C-alpha positions in Angstrom: 33.1 -115.6 -114.9 30.9 -112.4 -115.7 32.5 -110.8 -118.7 31.3 -107.2 -119.5 31.4 -105.2 -122.7 32.6 -101.5 -121.8 32.9 -99.0 -124.2 30.4 -96.8 -126.7 28.1 -98.2 -129.4 29.4 -94.8 -131.6 32.6 -96.3 -132.4 31.1 -99.5 -133.8 28.7 -97.6 -135.6 31.0 -95.1 -137.1 33.4 -98.4 -137.8 30.3 -99.8 -140.0 29.4 -96.4 -141.6 33.7 -96.0 -142.8 33.2 -98.8 -145.2 30.7 -96.9 -147.2 33.2 -93.8 -147.7 36.5 -96.2 -148.0 34.6 -98.0 -150.7 33.9 -94.8 -152.4 37.5 -93.5 -152.4 38.6 -96.6 -154.1 36.1 -96.2 -156.9 36.9 -92.5 -157.3 40.6 -93.0 -157.4 40.2 -96.3 -159.4 37.8 -94.8 -161.9 40.3 -91.8 -162.5 43.2 -93.9 -162.9 41.7 -95.7 -165.6 40.5 -92.7 -167.1 43.8 -91.3 -167.1 45.1 -94.5 -168.6 42.5 -94.7 -171.2 43.2 -91.0 -172.4 46.5 -89.3 -170.8 45.9 -86.3 -172.6 42.7 -85.9 -170.4 44.5 -86.1 -166.7 44.5 -82.5 -166.1 40.8 -82.0 -167.2 39.4 -85.3 -164.9 41.9 -83.8 -162.0 40.0 -81.4 -160.9 36.4 -83.9 -160.5 38.6 -86.7 -158.9 39.2 -84.0 -156.0 35.9 -83.0 -155.6 34.6 -86.6 -155.4 37.0 -86.9 -152.5 36.3 -84.2 -150.8 32.1 -84.8 -151.1 32.8 -88.5 -149.8 35.3 -87.6 -147.2 33.0 -85.2 -145.9 30.3 -87.8 -145.3 32.5 -89.8 -143.1 33.4 -86.9 -141.4 29.4 -86.2 -141.0 29.2 -90.0 -139.9 31.7 -89.8 -136.8 29.8 -86.3 -135.8 26.6 -87.5 -135.7 27.5 -90.9 -134.7 28.8 -89.2 -131.4 26.2 -86.3 -131.2 23.5 -88.7 -131.4 24.6 -91.8 -129.8 24.5 -91.4 -126.2 
């Protein structure tokens, strides 16, 4: 029986590369929740940093998928 693996290695590479942004998003939201629990009055002040950090980490994930498929041929 001859088994062949077909598909793109870029998909596997992106799957592995998505682990980092996934952990990063978890850390960002956990830190925001912890800071809000400690000082509820600063929730509005730190919320803008939450969204900026989230956007930066998600941009890294999008760069990973774009570069993986662009250069992974």
